[in-house]
C-alpha positions as CSV (number, residue, x, y, z in Angstrom):
1,X,15.8,-16.5,-28.9
2,X,14.6,-16.9,-25.4
3,X,17.8,-15.3,-23.7
4,X,20.2,-12.7,-24.7
5,X,23.1,-12.2,-22.2
6,X,24.3,-15.2,-20.0
7,X,21.1,-16.5,-19.6
8,X,19.0,-13.3,-19.2
9,X,15.7,-13.6,-20.6
10,X,14.1,-11.6,-23.5
11,X,10.6,-9.7,-23.5
12,X,8.6,-12.5,-25.1
13,X,10.0,-15.3,-23.0
14,X,9.3,-13.2,-19.7
15,X,5.9,-12.3,-20.7
16,X,5.0,-15.9,-21.0
17,X,6.3,-16.6,-17.1
18,X,4.1,-13.9,-16.0
19,X,0.8,-14.7,-13.9
20,X,-2.3,-13.6,-15.1
21,X,-4.4,-11.2,-13.1
22,X,-7.5,-12.5,-11.7
23,X,-11.2,-11.1,-13.0
24,X,-10.8,-7.5,-11.7
25,X,-14.6,-6.9,-12.0
26,X,-16.3,-10.1,-10.0
27,X,-12.9,-11.6,-8.8
28,X,-10.7,-10.5,-5.5
29,X,-10.5,-7.0,-4.3
30,X,-8.2,-5.3,-6.6
31,X,-6.6,-1.6,-6.6
32,X,-6.3,-1.8,-10.6
33,X,-10.5,-2.4,-10.7
34,X,-12.1,0.7,-12.4
35,X,-15.4,-1.6,-11.5
36,X,-16.8,-3.9,-9.1
37,X,-20.0,-5.7,-9.6
38,X,-19.7,-8.9,-7.3
39,X,-21.8,-10.7,-9.7
40,X,-24.5,-8.2,-9.9
41,X,-25.5,-6.5,-13.7
42,X,-23.6,-3.4,-15.0
43,X,-27.1,-1.7,-14.3
44,X,-27.1,-1.9,-10.8
45,X,-24.3,0.2,-10.1
46,X,-25.5,3.5,-8.1
47,X,-22.3,4.6,-6.7
48,X,-19.2,5.7,-8.1
49,X,-15.9,6.1,-5.9
50,X,-13.4,9.2,-6.4
51,X,-10.0,8.0,-5.3
52,X,-6.6,8.5,-5.4
53,X,-4.3,6.9,-8.0
54,X,-1.8,5.6,-5.6
55,X,-4.3,3.6,-3.8
56,X,-2.6,4.9,-0.4
57,X,-5.1,7.8,0.9
58,X,-6.6,6.4,4.2
59,X,-9.9,8.1,4.2
60,X,-10.5,6.4,0.6
61,X,-9.5,2.9,2.0
62,X,-12.1,3.2,4.7
63,X,-14.7,3.8,2.3
64,X,-13.2,1.2,-0.6
65,X,-13.0,-1.5,2.0
66,X,-16.5,-0.7,3.0
67,X,-17.7,-1.0,-0.6
68,X,-16.0,-4.4,-0.5
69,X,-16.8,-6.0,2.2
70,X,-20.6,-4.9,2.0
71,X,-20.3,-5.9,-1.7
72,X,-21.8,-3.0,-2.8
73,X,-21.3,-2.7,-6.8
74,X,-19.4,0.6,-7.9
75,X,-17.4,2.2,-10.2
76,X,-13.7,3.8,-9.6
77,X,-12.2,7.0,-11.0
78,X,-8.9,7.6,-10.0
79,X,-7.4,11.2,-9.1
80,X,-4.0,12.2,-8.3
81,X,-3.5,13.4,-4.7
82,X,-1.6,16.5,-4.6
83,X,1.5,15.0,-2.8
84,X,2.1,12.9,-6.2
85,X,1.2,15.6,-9.2
86,X,-1.3,17.6,-9.9
87,X,-4.6,17.3,-9.4
88,X,-7.0,16.7,-12.5
89,X,-8.9,19.6,-14.0
90,X,-11.8,18.0,-14.4
91,X,-12.2,16.6,-10.4
92,X,-11.3,20.2,-9.3
93,X,-14.4,21.6,-11.5
94,X,-16.5,18.8,-10.1
95,X,-14.9,19.1,-6.2
96,X,-13.8,22.6,-5.9
97,X,-11.9,21.5,-2.5
98,X,-9.9,19.1,-4.4
99,X,-10.9,16.7,-1.1
100,X,-10.7,13.0,-1.9
101,X,-12.3,10.7,-1.2
102,X,-15.7,11.8,-3.0
103,X,-18.7,9.7,-4.1
104,X,-21.5,10.0,-6.3
105,X,-24.9,7.9,-5.4
106,X,-27.6,8.1,-7.3
107,X,-26.2,11.4,-8.8
108,X,-25.7,13.1,-5.6
109,X,-22.0,14.0,-4.6
110,X,-20.6,13.5,-1.3
111,X,-17.2,14.4,0.4
112,X,-16.1,13.4,3.5
113,X,-15.2,10.1,4.6
114,X,-17.5,9.3,7.8
115,X,-20.6,11.2,5.4
116,X,-20.1,8.9,2.7
117,X,-20.2,5.8,4.9
118,X,-23.6,7.5,6.7
119,X,-25.0,7.8,3.0
120,X,-24.3,4.6,1.7
121,X,-25.7,3.0,5.1
122,X,-28.9,4.7,4.2
123,X,-28.7,3.5,0.8
124,X,-27.9,0.2,0.7
125,X,-27.9,-0.6,4.9
126,X,-25.0,-0.9,7.2
127,X,-22.2,-3.3,7.9
128,X,-22.9,-4.6,11.5
129,X,-23.8,-2.0,13.7
130,X,-23.8,1.3,11.7
131,X,-21.6,4.6,12.1
132,X,-24.0,6.1,14.8
133,X,-24.8,3.3,16.7
134,X,-24.5,3.9,20.5
135,X,-21.5,1.2,20.4
136,X,-19.9,2.5,18.0
137,X,-19.6,6.3,18.6
138,X,-17.6,5.6,21.3
139,X,-15.2,3.5,19.5
140,X,-14.9,6.0,16.4
141,X,-14.1,8.6,19.8
142,X,-11.3,6.2,20.8
143,X,-9.9,5.9,17.1
144,X,-9.3,9.7,17.3
145,X,-7.6,9.3,20.5
146,X,-5.4,6.9,19.3
147,X,-4.6,9.2,16.2
148,X,-3.3,11.9,18.0
149,X,-1.4,9.7,20.3
150,X,0.2,8.6,17.2
151,X,0.7,11.8,15.5
152,X,2.2,13.2,18.8
153,X,4.9,10.2,19.0
154,X,5.4,10.0,15.2
155,X,5.3,13.7,14.1
156,X,7.3,15.8,16.9
157,X,10.9,16.7,16.2
158,X,14.1,16.8,17.9
159,X,12.5,14.4,21.5
160,X,15.3,13.7,24.0
161,X,14.9,10.3,25.4
162,X,12.7,10.8,28.0
163,X,10.3,12.6,25.6
164,X,10.3,9.6,23.4
165,X,9.7,7.3,26.3
166,X,7.0,9.6,27.7
167,X,5.5,9.7,24.2
168,X,5.6,6.0,23.6
169,X,3.9,5.5,26.7
170,X,1.2,7.7,25.8
171,X,0.7,6.1,22.9
172,X,0.4,2.8,24.5
173,X,-2.0,3.6,26.8
174,X,-4.5,4.7,24.2
175,X,-3.4,1.4,22.2
176,X,-4.1,-0.5,25.4
177,X,-7.5,0.9,25.1
178,X,-8.1,-0.5,21.7
179,X,-7.1,-3.5,23.3
180,X,-9.7,-3.9,25.8
181,X,-12.1,-3.2,23.4
182,X,-11.0,-6.0,21.2
183,X,-10.7,-8.1,24.3
184,X,-14.7,-7.8,25.5
185,X,-15.6,-10.0,22.4
186,X,-15.0,-13.8,21.7
187,X,-13.8,-12.9,18.4
188,X,-11.0,-11.2,17.0
189,X,-13.3,-8.0,16.2
190,X,-14.3,-5.1,18.0
191,X,-18.3,-6.5,17.7
192,X,-18.0,-9.9,17.1
193,X,-17.9,-9.6,13.5
194,X,-16.3,-7.5,11.0
195,X,-18.3,-4.2,11.1
196,X,-18.1,-0.4,10.3
197,X,-16.2,0.0,13.6
198,X,-13.4,-2.1,12.3
199,X,-13.6,-0.3,9.2
200,X,-12.9,3.0,11.0
201,X,-9.5,2.2,12.7
202,X,-8.3,0.2,9.7
203,X,-6.4,2.9,7.4
204,X,-4.6,4.6,10.5
205,X,-3.4,1.5,12.4
206,X,-2.2,0.0,9.7
207,X,-0.3,3.2,8.8
208,X,0.7,3.0,12.6
209,X,2.1,-0.3,12.4
210,X,4.3,0.6,9.4
211,X,5.6,3.8,10.3
212,X,6.0,3.0,14.3
213,X,8.5,0.2,13.0
214,X,10.4,2.2,10.7
215,X,10.7,5.6,12.7
216,X,10.7,4.1,16.3
217,X,11.6,0.4,16.1
218,X,8.3,-0.1,17.7
219,X,6.4,-3.5,16.5
220,X,2.8,-2.7,17.2
221,X,1.4,-6.3,16.7
222,X,3.9,-7.8,19.0
223,X,3.8,-5.2,21.3
224,X,-0.3,-5.0,21.5
225,X,-1.4,-9.0,20.8
226,X,-5.0,-8.5,20.5
227,X,-4.0,-5.9,18.0
228,X,-1.9,-8.6,16.2
229,X,-5.0,-10.9,16.3
230,X,-7.3,-8.1,14.7
231,X,-4.7,-7.5,11.9
232,X,-4.7,-11.6,11.6
233,X,-8.7,-11.7,11.3
234,X,-8.4,-9.0,9.0
235,X,-5.9,-10.7,6.7
236,X,-8.3,-13.7,6.4
237,X,-10.5,-11.5,4.4
238,X,-10.1,-10.6,0.8
239,X,-11.7,-7.1,0.9
240,X,-8.8,-6.2,3.3
241,X,-6.2,-7.8,1.8
242,X,-6.8,-6.0,-1.6
243,X,-6.4,-2.6,-0.1
244,X,-3.8,-3.3,2.3
245,X,-0.2,-1.7,2.0
246,X,3.0,-2.5,3.6
247,X,5.4,-1.4,5.6
248,X,7.9,0.0,2.9
249,X,5.2,2.0,0.9
250,X,3.6,3.9,3.9
251,X,7.1,4.6,5.9
252,X,8.1,6.7,2.8
253,X,4.8,8.1,1.7
254,X,3.4,9.3,5.4
255,X,6.2,12.3,5.7
256,X,5.0,14.5,3.6
257,X,1.4,13.8,4.3
258,X,2.0,14.5,7.7
259,X,4.4,17.2,7.6
260,X,7.4,14.7,9.0
261,X,7.9,11.4,10.2
262,X,11.0,11.8,13.0
263,X,13.1,8.8,13.9
264,X,14.4,8.1,17.3
265,X,17.7,6.7,15.8
266,X,18.1,3.9,18.5
267,X,20.1,0.7,17.2
268,X,16.7,-1.4,16.7
269,X,15.0,1.1,14.9
270,X,18.5,1.8,12.8
271,X,18.4,-1.9,11.9
272,X,14.2,-2.0,10.7
273,X,15.0,0.4,8.5
274,X,17.9,-0.9,6.5
275,X,16.1,-4.4,6.6
276,X,12.1,-2.4,5.6
277,X,14.0,-0.6,2.7
278,X,16.5,-3.9,1.4
279,X,15.3,-6.6,3.2
280,X,15.5,-9.5,3.6
281,X,12.1,-10.3,4.2
282,X,10.2,-11.4,6.3
283,X,11.7,-8.9,8.8
284,X,10.9,-11.3,12.0
285,X,9.5,-14.5,13.2
286,X,6.4,-14.2,13.4
287,X,6.0,-11.7,10.6
288,X,5.5,-8.0,11.9
289,X,3.7,-7.1,8.6
290,X,1.4,-9.9,7.8
291,X,0.0,-13.1,8.8
292,X,-0.3,-14.3,5.1
293,X,1.6,-17.1,3.7
294,X,3.4,-15.9,0.0
295,X,1.2,-17.3,-2.4
296,X,2.8,-19.4,-5.2
297,X,2.5,-17.1,-7.7
298,X,3.8,-13.9,-6.0
299,X,6.7,-13.7,-8.2
300,X,5.0,-14.4,-11.4
301,X,2.2,-11.7,-10.5
302,X,5.0,-9.0,-9.9
303,X,6.6,-10.0,-13.7
304,X,3.1,-9.4,-14.7
305,X,2.5,-6.0,-13.4
306,X,6.2,-4.8,-14.5
307,X,5.8,-6.1,-17.9
308,X,2.3,-4.3,-18.2
309,X,3.9,-0.9,-17.6
310,X,7.8,-1.7,-18.6
311,X,7.6,1.1,-21.1
312,X,6.7,3.9,-18.2
313,X,9.2,2.1,-16.0
314,X,12.0,2.2,-18.9
315,X,11.2,5.7,-19.9
316,X,11.2,6.8,-16.2
317,X,14.5,5.2,-15.3
318,X,17.7,7.5,-14.7
319,X,19.4,5.7,-16.8
320,X,17.0,6.1,-19.9
321,X,15.0,3.5,-21.8
322,X,17.5,1.5,-23.9
323,X,20.5,1.5,-21.2
324,X,17.7,0.3,-18.5
325,X,16.3,-2.8,-20.5
326,X,19.0,-4.9,-19.7
327,X,19.4,-4.8,-16.3
328,X,15.7,-4.7,-15.9
329,X,15.5,-8.2,-17.6
330,X,18.4,-9.4,-15.5
331,X,16.5,-8.4,-12.3
332,X,13.2,-10.2,-13.6
333,X,14.8,-13.0,-14.7
334,X,16.1,-13.4,-11.2
335,X,12.8,-12.8,-9.9
336,X,11.5,-16.0,-12.0
337,X,14.3,-18.5,-11.6
338,X,15.5,-17.2,-7.6
339,X,18.4,-16.7,-8.5
340,X,20.0,-13.1,-9.1
341,X,22.8,-12.5,-12.3
342,X,25.4,-9.5,-12.6
343,X,23.9,-6.6,-14.0
344,X,25.3,-4.4,-16.9
345,X,28.3,-2.8,-14.9
346,X,26.7,0.9,-13.6
347,X,23.0,-0.3,-13.3
348,X,22.9,-1.0,-9.7
349,X,21.7,2.7,-9.1
350,X,18.9,2.7,-11.3
351,X,17.8,-0.7,-10.4
352,X,17.5,0.4,-6.6
353,X,15.8,3.7,-7.7
354,X,13.1,1.4,-8.9
355,X,13.0,-0.8,-6.0
356,X,12.5,2.2,-3.8
357,X,9.5,3.2,-5.8
358,X,7.3,-0.2,-5.6
359,X,4.2,0.5,-4.0
360,X,1.8,-1.5,-2.1
361,X,-1.3,-2.0,-3.5
362,X,-1.0,0.2,-6.2
363,X,1.6,-2.0,-8.3
364,X,0.7,-5.0,-6.7
365,X,0.2,-7.2,-3.6
366,X,2.5,-7.2,-0.6
367,X,4.1,-10.5,-1.1
368,X,4.9,-9.7,-5.3
369,X,6.3,-6.5,-4.0
370,X,8.4,-8.3,-1.5
371,X,9.6,-10.5,-4.5
372,X,10.3,-7.7,-7.2
373,X,12.1,-5.8,-4.6
374,X,14.5,-8.2,-3.4
375,X,15.2,-9.4,-6.6
376,X,16.0,-5.6,-7.8
377,X,18.2,-5.5,-4.6
378,X,20.1,-8.7,-5.3
379,X,20.9,-7.7,-9.0
380,X,22.1,-4.6,-7.8
381,X,24.5,-6.0,-5.7
382,X,26.0,-8.0,-8.2
383,X,26.8,-4.5,-10.4
384,X,30.4,-5.1,-11.4
385,X,31.4,-1.7,-11.4
386,X,29.2,-0.4,-7.7
387,X,27.3,-3.1,-6.3
388,X,26.7,-0.4,-3.5
389,X,25.7,2.6,-5.9
390,X,22.3,3.8,-4.7
391,X,19.7,5.6,-6.4
392,X,18.3,9.0,-5.7
393,X,16.8,9.3,-2.4
394,X,13.3,9.2,-1.8
395,X,12.0,12.5,-1.1
396,X,10.5,13.6,2.3
397,X,8.7,16.8,1.4
398,X,6.6,15.3,-1.6
399,X,6.1,12.2,-3.5
400,X,6.2,13.7,-7.1
401,X,8.5,11.1,-8.1
402,X,5.6,9.0,-8.1
403,X,3.5,11.0,-10.5
404,X,1.1,8.4,-12.1
405,X,0.6,10.6,-15.5
406,X,3.5,9.0,-17.3
407,X,2.0,5.4,-16.1
408,X,-1.4,6.6,-17.6
409,X,0.1,8.4,-21.1
410,X,2.2,5.3,-21.7
411,X,2.0,3.1,-24.9
412,X,1.0,0.0,-23.5
413,X,3.9,-2.7,-23.7
414,X,3.8,-4.7,-27.0
415,X,4.3,-7.9,-25.0
416,X,0.7,-6.9,-22.5
417,X,-0.5,-9.0,-19.5
418,X,-4.0,-8.5,-19.4
């Protein structure tokens, strides 16, 4: 049969509707790729990048984006960040500090992202002006100033209204200097074309946009239009889109990494929290998260990723695998048909538990994640027992609810999507 209860699709039918992923080796950048060749033969690979399973580490993103944009063939070995689980013994033996990223180049192990980029530049040539070019050095210093101003605003607890306003003004002063640097060029990038200077800014400015929206009600792209144009230009680059996360992922992964993120508590901030967590998406017009239109296969791509990992998803559910099977298929049917159906009674909390743990780009791209979260939330809201039931809260002191080991050890789905 093609369906089970009241139009809910069964697993074989759902598998037939899932999108096939693009070529991970020579296609677009992807968090799931373990080898990137860019059309080169495998024997040309001189680089192994050690980065986090979660595809979240900002310093890993910097090196990852550089390799993608420079199209240097590389292999990937993924490591668990301590925040998400225990770091693998084999990596501790290789890098006793556990520091990420690490990179092996021609048999030589290098740690610390700036040193890695310098070594890559020496081996393969720079991406535009290099790390120590006189035009790049002051921009690197500016990025650190912006980082500190962001931390002082985001991570200071118990700010009074006047202190909030002062911290915001201090951040905006430095953000204004970043805008001035961007406006010195006719294009959207810092030095004309996308270069190492931009790559240095990407990871934390992306996290600034997400966290300040969620915790301060502050929309970076609209407050600083040149930074908005810079993001728009980045989003024309497939290399960036493959590494880009979203507001929800960053907002909930940052607190344990930063030692806490503190909300301003005003009405605008509280409204953005509700929308970032539960939708609807986009959050506004223009969309403060992305300038990219939703691709036609976003829902089918999300479906394919869930099916690939369905055994682990079912096993990790608070309801257990047998009891969560029907609710999950109900939500996936809504995902594909864009028409939510009532799930089995008492499943809303488990559906929202999963919704809260969809991660971009680890699991899927931004628009696919939106579609999946939207389907999970819409399905949960129709729970005939309690459509308002919430799942276990997202932890703020760690993210070990995101431990990758169960997904790495899970038996592949009987309806796999390659």
